[in-house]
ZAMIVO-477789 format. One record per residue (C-alpha): x, y, z. Coordinates in Angstrom, 3 decimals, decimal comma. Example, Ala and Ser with C-alpha at 12.3 -4.5 7.8 and 13.67 -1.06 7.14 Angstrom:
# ZAMIVO-477789
<r <12,300 -4,500 7,800>>
<r <13,670 -1,060 7,140>>
END
This chain:
# ZAMIVO-477789
<r <-20,793 -15,313 2,970>>
<r <-21,578 -13,858 -0,412>>
<r <-22,489 -16,035 -3,369>>
<r <-21,296 -19,634 -3,520>>
<r <-17,680 -18,983 -2,536>>
<r <-15,518 -21,887 -1,531>>
<r <-15,142 -21,986 2,204>>
<r <-12,938 -23,667 4,722>>
<r <-13,444 -24,454 8,381>>
<r <-11,452 -22,543 10,990>>
<r <-10,558 -24,041 14,327>>
<r <-13,805 -22,571 15,661>>
<r <-15,829 -24,601 13,157>>
<r <-17,091 -21,485 11,361>>
<r <-16,960 -21,479 7,567>>
<r <-14,523 -19,055 5,988>>
<r <-14,015 -17,849 2,420>>
<r <-10,876 -18,866 0,564>>
<r <-8,993 -17,869 -2,547>>
<r <-9,334 -20,411 -5,356>>
<r <-5,578 -21,068 -5,362>>
<r <-2,083 -19,581 -5,335>>
<r <-2,636 -17,245 -8,307>>
<r <-5,684 -15,697 -6,654>>
<r <-3,747 -15,126 -3,433>>
<r <-0,624 -13,732 -5,122>>
<r <-2,552 -11,303 -7,347>>
<r <-4,753 -10,152 -4,455>>
<r <-1,755 -9,508 -2,164>>
<r <0,193 -7,923 -5,036>>
<r <-2,841 -5,736 -5,685>>
<r <-2,774 -4,737 -2,044>>
<r <0,949 -3,984 -2,125>>
<r <0,918 -2,189 -5,475>>
<r <-0,796 1,106 -4,770>>
<r <-0,221 4,829 -4,611>>
<r <2,866 4,142 -2,478>>
<r <4,547 2,543 -5,492>>
<r <3,328 4,970 -8,125>>
<r <4,223 8,329 -6,580>>
<r <5,856 7,782 -3,171>>
<r <8,601 5,415 -4,327>>
<r <9,830 7,621 -7,221>>
<r <10,007 10,840 -5,205>>
<r <11,775 9,144 -2,278>>
<r <14,213 7,540 -4,721>>
<r <14,925 10,942 -6,249>>
<r <15,350 12,591 -2,853>>
<r <17,623 9,960 -1,310>>
<r <20,127 9,238 -4,022>>
<r <18,381 7,461 -6,903>>
<r <20,161 4,163 -7,534>>
<r <21,574 3,867 -4,005>>
<r <18,050 4,237 -2,550>>
<r <16,814 1,542 -4,933>>
<r <19,619 -0,828 -3,874>>
<r <18,981 -0,181 -0,160>>
<r <15,252 -0,767 -0,627>>
<r <15,834 -4,065 -2,454>>
<r <18,129 -5,386 0,304>>
<r <15,633 -4,457 3,047>>
<r <12,667 -5,844 1,119>>
<r <14,356 -9,218 0,520>>
<r <15,301 -9,620 4,201>>
<r <13,300 -7,581 6,709>>
<r <10,216 -7,250 4,490>>
<r <10,268 -10,932 3,574>>
<r <10,372 -11,997 7,242>>
<r <7,344 -9,904 8,183>>
<r <5,275 -10,969 5,137>>
<r <5,908 -14,652 5,910>>
<r <5,049 -14,114 9,598>>
<r <1,746 -12,340 9,029>>
<r <0,646 -14,700 6,255>>
<r <1,528 -17,832 8,248>>
<r <-0,222 -16,576 11,406>>
<r <-3,333 -15,749 9,375>>
<r <-3,415 -19,175 7,703>>
<r <-2,631 -20,987 10,950>>
<r <-5,521 -19,388 12,863>>
<r <-7,935 -18,757 9,943>>
<r <-8,567 -15,391 11,563>>
<r <-8,141 -11,703 10,800>>
<r <-5,618 -9,822 13,025>>
<r <-7,585 -9,597 16,297>>
<r <-8,517 -13,275 16,277>>
<r <-5,016 -14,289 15,211>>
<r <-3,435 -12,524 18,185>>
<r <-6,079 -13,786 20,634>>
<r <-5,596 -17,357 19,418>>
<r <-2,161 -17,274 21,075>>
<r <-2,637 -14,924 24,012>>
<r <-5,494 -13,248 25,876>>
<r <-3,074 -10,880 27,621>>
<r <-3,893 -7,207 27,141>>
<r <-0,707 -6,182 25,221>>
<r <-1,374 -8,840 22,591>>
<r <-5,080 -8,048 22,394>>
<r <-4,065 -4,449 21,731>>
<r <-1,515 -5,620 19,145>>
<r <-4,258 -7,426 17,262>>
<r <-6,632 -4,478 17,384>>
<r <-3,940 -2,016 16,253>>
<r <-3,267 -4,241 13,218>>
<r <-7,026 -4,394 12,578>>
<r <-7,804 -0,685 13,010>>
<r <-4,979 0,608 10,777>>
<r <-6,630 -0,339 7,457>>
<r <-9,966 1,025 8,699>>
<r <-8,298 4,416 9,242>>
<r <-6,225 4,339 6,042>>
<r <-8,886 3,363 3,502>>
<r <-11,098 6,479 4,037>>
<r <-8,364 9,034 3,286>>
<r <-6,786 6,728 0,701>>
<r <-10,152 6,740 -1,096>>
<r <-10,101 10,540 -1,073>>
<r <-6,838 10,445 -3,027>>
<r <-8,398 7,745 -5,226>>
<r <-11,193 10,216 -5,952>>
<r <-8,622 12,798 -7,031>>
<r <-7,192 10,221 -9,454>>
<r <-10,654 9,537 -10,930>>
<r <-11,175 13,291 -11,421>>
<r <-7,846 13,668 -13,256>>
<r <-8,533 10,654 -15,483>>
<r <-11,952 12,103 -16,320>>
<r <-10,401 15,461 -17,255>>
<r <-7,749 13,808 -19,449>>
<r <-10,483 11,830 -21,227>>
<r <-12,214 15,179 -21,853>>
<r <-9,004 16,552 -23,355>>
<r <-8,165 18,899 -20,468>>
<r <-4,392 18,353 -20,629>>
<r <-3,487 22,056 -20,564>>
<r <-6,086 22,876 -17,904>>
<r <-4,674 20,255 -15,521>>
<r <-1,173 21,714 -15,985>>
<r <-2,181 25,147 -14,631>>
<r <-0,381 26,143 -11,428>>
<r <-3,468 26,524 -9,240>>
<r <-5,667 23,770 -10,685>>
<r <-4,990 21,085 -8,058>>
<r <-5,258 23,480 -5,109>>
<r <-8,490 24,889 -6,478>>
<r <-9,968 21,434 -6,985>>
<r <-9,252 20,045 -3,492>>
<r <-10,304 23,359 -1,902>>
<r <-13,716 22,979 -3,537>>
<r <-14,935 20,556 -0,921>>
<r <-18,120 19,515 -2,711>>
<r <-16,343 18,504 -5,919>>
<r <-13,661 16,536 -4,039>>
<r <-16,422 14,870 -1,981>>
<r <-18,332 13,714 -5,083>>
<r <-15,246 12,080 -6,652>>
<r <-14,334 10,469 -3,317>>
<r <-17,834 8,953 -3,020>>
<r <-17,640 7,621 -6,583>>
<r <-14,331 5,866 -5,874>>
<r <-15,643 4,494 -2,550>>
<r <-18,767 3,118 -4,241>>
<r <-16,643 0,984 -6,579>>
<r <-14,669 -0,409 -3,616>>
<r <-17,834 -1,259 -1,665>>
<r <-19,459 -2,978 -4,678>>
<r <-16,401 -5,256 -5,058>>
<r <-16,513 -6,106 -1,335>>
<r <-20,191 -7,057 -1,564>>
<r <-19,261 -9,647 -4,206>>
<r <-17,078 -11,477 -1,678>>
<r <-13,539 -12,874 -1,613>>
<r <-13,476 -15,204 -4,597>>
<r <-16,020 -13,465 -6,835>>
<r <-15,079 -9,919 -5,817>>
<r <-11,568 -9,348 -4,455>>
<r <-9,889 -12,203 -6,347>>
<r <-11,720 -11,692 -9,649>>
<r <-10,993 -7,951 -9,736>>
<r <-7,316 -8,548 -8,886>>
<r <-6,953 -11,120 -11,675>>
<r <-8,159 -8,559 -14,228>>
<r <-6,619 -5,377 -12,832>>
<r <-3,098 -6,546 -12,007>>
<r <-2,096 -7,806 -15,497>>
<r <-3,674 -4,695 -17,041>>
<r <-1,742 -2,521 -14,588>>
<r <1,560 -4,179 -15,576>>
<r <0,862 -3,746 -19,304>>
<r <0,022 -0,057 -18,827>>
<r <3,112 0,490 -16,648>>
<r <5,386 -1,002 -19,330>>
<r <3,843 1,224 -22,023>>
<r <4,058 4,445 -19,986>>
<r <7,619 3,673 -18,796>>
<r <8,689 2,930 -22,372>>
<r <7,197 6,211 -23,566>>
<r <8,795 8,156 -20,708>>
<r <12,284 6,704 -21,232>>
<r <12,298 7,604 -24,936>>
<r <11,756 11,338 -24,335>>
<r <14,720 13,579 -25,255>>
<r <16,987 13,975 -22,211>>
<r <15,315 11,153 -20,308>>
<r <18,370 8,858 -20,331>>
<r <20,052 10,831 -17,543>>
<r <17,018 10,172 -15,375>>
<r <17,234 6,441 -16,112>>
<r <20,910 6,414 -15,077>>
<r <20,205 8,392 -11,900>>
<r <17,469 5,943 -10,895>>
<r <19,166 2,635 -11,749>>
<r <22,907 3,156 -11,148>>
<r <23,912 3,336 -7,441>>
<r <26,122 6,277 -6,510>>
<r <27,545 5,589 -3,056>>
<r <28,373 9,275 -2,579>>
<r <24,612 9,868 -2,279>>
<r <24,237 7,360 0,586>>
<r <23,245 8,594 4,048>>
<r <21,607 7,143 7,149>>
<r <18,356 8,772 6,046>>
<r <18,508 6,680 2,853>>
<r <18,103 3,596 5,063>>
<r <15,349 5,149 7,211>>
<r <13,385 6,343 4,162>>
<r <13,778 2,962 2,423>>
<r <12,534 1,154 5,546>>
<r <9,515 3,431 5,800>>
<r <8,713 2,935 2,111>>
<r <9,015 -0,832 2,484>>
<r <6,276 -0,819 5,161>>
<r <4,044 1,360 3,027>>
<r <4,718 -0,578 -0,169>>
<r <4,485 -4,212 0,996>>
<r <1,274 -3,824 3,059>>
<r <3,144 -4,847 6,208>>
<r <1,453 -4,096 9,569>>
<r <-1,909 -3,237 8,021>>
<r <-3,777 -6,402 8,966>>
<r <-4,118 -7,251 5,261>>
<r <-1,618 -10,122 5,222>>
<r <-3,233 -11,745 8,266>>
<r <-6,605 -11,494 6,527>>
<r <-5,439 -12,776 3,150>>
<r <-3,369 -15,484 4,858>>
<r <-6,567 -16,652 6,576>>
<r <-8,148 -17,112 3,126>>
<r <-5,149 -19,155 1,885>>
<r <-5,445 -22,892 1,398>>
<r <-3,018 -25,160 3,275>>
<r <-1,427 -26,510 0,092>>
<r <-0,353 -23,058 -1,155>>
<r <3,417 -22,483 -0,814>>
<r <3,803 -19,463 1,517>>
<r <7,502 -18,901 0,787>>
<r <7,096 -19,051 -2,989>>
<r <3,992 -16,845 -2,872>>
<r <5,875 -14,276 -0,774>>
<r <8,719 -14,224 -3,300>>
<r <6,243 -13,675 -6,136>>
<r <4,585 -10,799 -4,265>>
<r <8,040 -9,239 -3,705>>
<r <8,834 -9,513 -7,424>>
<r <5,462 -8,059 -8,439>>
<r <5,678 -5,181 -5,960>>
<r <9,306 -4,281 -6,741>>
<r <8,720 -4,585 -10,472>>
<r <5,866 -2,083 -10,345>>
<r <7,864 0,270 -8,086>>
<r <10,765 0,187 -10,550>>
<r <8,431 0,726 -13,495>>
<r <6,922 3,677 -11,620>>
<r <10,417 5,112 -11,181>>
<r <11,071 4,623 -14,893>>
<r <7,743 6,306 -15,722>>
<r <8,236 9,363 -13,567>>
<r <11,946 10,074 -13,023>>
<r <13,104 10,099 -16,691>>
<r <10,049 12,144 -17,757>>
<r <10,568 14,784 -15,059>>
<r <14,337 14,816 -15,715>>
<r <13,641 15,542 -19,386>>
<r <11,047 18,180 -18,495>>
<r <13,237 19,950 -15,906>>
<r <16,518 19,761 -17,785>>
<r <17,990 17,297 -15,267>>
<r <17,070 19,066 -12,010>>
<r <16,432 16,308 -9,416>>
<r <14,890 18,875 -7,038>>
<r <11,823 18,924 -9,307>>
<r <11,190 15,315 -8,295>>
<r <11,079 16,049 -4,580>>
<r <7,608 17,525 -4,696>>
<r <6,159 14,735 -2,566>>
<r <2,441 14,057 -3,022>>
<r <2,035 17,022 -5,357>>
<r <4,363 15,284 -7,831>>
<r <1,483 13,226 -9,217>>
<r <-1,110 16,001 -9,383>>
<r <0,986 19,088 -10,196>>
<r <4,397 18,174 -11,668>>
<r <3,395 15,177 -13,801>>
<r <0,486 17,012 -15,537>>
<r <2,959 19,765 -16,453>>
<r <5,262 17,117 -17,936>>
<r <2,402 15,634 -19,984>>
<r <1,312 19,091 -21,181>>
<r <4,812 19,643 -22,602>>
<r <4,637 16,425 -24,642>>
<r <3,200 15,945 -28,105>>
<r <1,306 12,866 -26,964>>
<r <0,423 14,356 -23,584>>
<r <-3,292 13,556 -23,521>>
<r <-2,738 9,882 -24,370>>
<r <0,094 9,648 -21,830>>
<r <-2,102 11,292 -19,183>>
<r <-4,976 8,883 -19,828>>
<r <-2,700 5,830 -19,616>>
<r <-0,874 7,097 -16,524>>
<r <-3,961 7,989 -14,499>>
<r <-5,776 4,810 -15,571>>
<r <-2,764 2,879 -14,240>>
<r <-2,768 4,868 -10,994>>
<r <-6,525 4,303 -10,638>>
<r <-6,094 0,525 -10,983>>
<r <-3,329 0,585 -8,377>>
<r <-5,395 2,720 -6,007>>
<r <-8,464 0,497 -6,383>>
<r <-6,646 -2,783 -5,724>>
<r <-5,042 -1,353 -2,581>>
<r <-8,256 0,256 -1,310>>
<r <-10,149 -3,018 -1,812>>
<r <-7,502 -4,879 0,222>>
<r <-7,554 -2,329 3,036>>
<r <-11,345 -2,390 3,245>>
<r <-11,444 -6,209 3,004>>
<r <-9,299 -6,428 6,134>>
<r <-11,860 -4,312 7,990>>
<r <-14,770 -6,400 6,695>>
<r <-13,030 -9,607 7,819>>
<r <-12,465 -8,179 11,312>>
<r <-16,149 -7,234 11,652>>
<r <-17,174 -10,721 10,518>>
<r <-14,830 -12,391 13,007>>
<r <-15,193 -10,119 16,027>>
<r <-18,806 -8,922 15,761>>
<r <-20,268 -12,045 14,158>>
<r <-21,748 -10,018 11,290>>
<r <-22,667 -11,436 7,907>>
<r <-20,414 -10,354 5,040>>
<r <-23,024 -7,910 3,708>>
<r <-23,578 -6,256 7,113>>
<r <-19,803 -6,073 7,711>>
<r <-19,388 -4,438 4,280>>
<r <-22,102 -1,870 5,061>>
<r <-20,387 -1,004 8,368>>
<r <-17,027 -0,626 6,594>>
<r <-18,734 1,583 3,997>>
<r <-20,180 3,840 6,701>>
<r <-16,716 4,269 8,269>>
<r <-15,221 5,040 4,844>>
<r <-17,853 7,687 4,098>>
<r <-17,697 9,391 7,516>>
<r <-13,904 9,578 7,924>>
<r <-13,292 10,026 4,198>>
<r <-15,707 12,936 3,979>>
<r <-13,890 14,667 6,827>>
<r <-10,594 14,169 4,932>>
<r <-12,067 15,305 1,594>>
<r <-13,564 18,440 3,127>>
<r <-10,458 19,132 5,210>>
<r <-8,914 21,260 2,444>>
<r <-12,081 23,311 1,897>>
<r <-15,125 23,511 4,179>>
<r <-13,217 22,062 7,153>>
<r <-9,834 23,662 6,444>>
<r <-10,005 25,411 9,830>>
<r <-9,743 22,008 11,563>>
<r <-6,108 21,247 12,349>>
<r <-4,720 18,398 14,453>>
<r <-1,188 19,144 15,741>>
<r <-0,918 21,591 12,851>>
<r <-2,002 19,093 10,158>>
<r <-5,022 18,822 7,898>>
<r <-7,405 15,955 8,687>>
<r <-6,028 13,809 5,832>>
<r <-2,395 14,469 6,768>>
<r <-3,127 13,654 10,411>>
<r <-4,664 10,268 9,527>>
<r <-1,627 9,566 7,355>>
<r <0,763 10,473 10,205>>
<r <-1,229 8,503 12,795>>
<r <-1,346 5,291 10,744>>
<r <1,982 5,301 8,893>>
<r <4,291 6,954 11,420>>
<r <2,866 5,692 14,713>>
<r <0,506 2,742 14,443>>
<r <2,200 0,671 11,714>>
<r <5,605 0,384 13,425>>
<r <3,832 -0,507 16,708>>
<r <1,726 -3,127 14,872>>
<r <4,832 -4,653 13,267>>
<r <6,622 -4,752 16,622>>
<r <3,591 -6,540 18,103>>
<r <3,848 -9,165 15,344>>
<r <7,557 -9,690 16,073>>
<r <6,820 -10,198 19,766>>
<r <3,894 -12,517 19,018>>
<r <6,091 -14,708 16,805>>
<r <9,198 -14,789 18,998>>
<r <7,731 -14,623 22,523>>
<r <4,277 -16,255 22,348>>
<r <3,508 -18,349 19,248>>
<r <7,148 -19,340 18,843>>
<r <9,243 -19,410 15,703>>
<r <8,797 -23,191 15,529>>
<r <5,020 -22,883 15,051>>
<r <5,415 -20,397 12,204>>
<r <8,102 -22,553 10,574>>
<r <5,856 -25,611 10,892>>
<r <3,012 -23,722 9,181>>
<r <5,250 -22,690 6,275>>
<r <6,641 -26,220 5,936>>
<r <3,156 -27,725 5,597>>
<r <3,240 -26,853 1,906>>
<r <6,969 -26,699 1,045>>
<r <10,540 -26,750 2,284>>
<r <11,405 -23,447 4,046>>
<r <14,506 -22,455 2,065>>
<r <15,185 -19,138 3,806>>
<r <14,451 -20,453 7,307>>
<r <17,778 -19,438 8,897>>
<r <17,574 -15,913 7,552>>
<r <13,947 -15,665 8,651>>
<r <14,756 -16,683 12,231>>
<r <17,712 -14,293 12,468>>
<r <15,688 -11,297 11,278>>
<r <12,631 -11,991 13,423>>
<r <14,725 -12,524 16,567>>
<r <17,208 -9,684 16,239>>
<r <17,129 -7,233 13,330>>
<r <13,402 -6,722 12,674>>
<r <12,558 -5,293 16,148>>
<r <15,564 -2,927 15,979>>
<r <14,620 -1,728 12,493>>
<r <11,012 -1,144 13,560>>
<r <11,998 0,965 16,575>>
<r <14,297 3,034 14,312>>
<r <11,422 3,672 11,878>>
<r <9,087 4,691 14,701>>
<r <11,516 7,110 16,361>>
<r <12,706 8,579 13,047>>
<r <9,158 9,145 11,796>>
<r <8,100 10,925 14,982>>
<r <11,279 13,030 15,023>>
<r <10,703 14,009 11,394>>
<r <7,098 15,133 11,953>>
<r <8,067 17,310 14,882>>
<r <11,039 18,764 12,979>>
<r <13,778 17,230 15,129>>
<r <15,326 15,628 12,049>>
<r <14,799 16,325 8,362>>
<r <13,931 13,441 6,076>>
END
């Protein structure tokens, strides 16, 4: 292990890094949860699926379904002191459960390369705002031109990846935890400032009302499906991260309370993101909610146009993209840390060697994604660019399967009683009845719905 980190013994007798305490764990997991999914994905989905009614639906799902899965993954990680593969194998050597563990472990390894490509785009935009290029970034073809220039996109991707790898080399306590303790409070402060600025723009109040006040006329079944999908993406469920971070958690840390704090942190940032983006775009577009439904391009095309129309656009752009960069870094570090932990556990590598291997995977797969809009734009997988395919593979297929595997592990193999006993080591399990009900009945149904809906949407059978 790196440095002189505190370690704890797993049931195998091998020393394992730990977080210094509850604050370190909560900020690290919140850093994992608070990422690009909160900053751009949450606001555009909220705009598309009814504003306030989407927000209400998301909150209900997060406090029930999301809560149950966070507690499960964290408790299983702490119980076994293992990353996902080892956690699953600690309970069953049967092939389906071995596969369940590996799917949980591989997901972050596939996500972090293309996620780092997007992180590189964020670094490029922040750099241009610092240079005073507010009007240049607002040009219609700027973003397309930038990502089509494969070499430029590759350089910014490698710069972002280098920062992630350096933090991983420093270890759990001195790297992941220390960075999270600095970045997360700074991220919150920046989010409050940008949201405050956005909400005070002329015409922005209508956007605030649309986002915060539920209108039940806007409710549809797709509101539920989209909110469930966002909850997976936003809370770092089924990415192996919570198993890994749970394995670094000390026995005296209150799992239930920590989960609640992560939920508050994550939802708070998502709501601040909505208040940053929706009112500003409402004011810019004269109240046209269709402007918000630009998907990923919202952050790199629509928002720069909004900033260019403001008197304080350069300052707003710097603050916004610095905030997004912090969010992207904390999430990328968490994703990569899960991979490093798996290599340590399963291949017996030292932390430094495991970090190098994770870095090689990031560079190889990330470079393919970065170049997929330029040099490799002729490469299409089921009609998608390389980056879009990795996104579809992980988010639409693998994550629901990984979550279903966790449900089956808890209810059919480990047993709910073992998980409950782990949680109750450090505190009374206040939401125990709700937890058991969701893990036994509702969670598996919800997961299957997400899986089928996501596949149907990609192939055009339903429109989301």
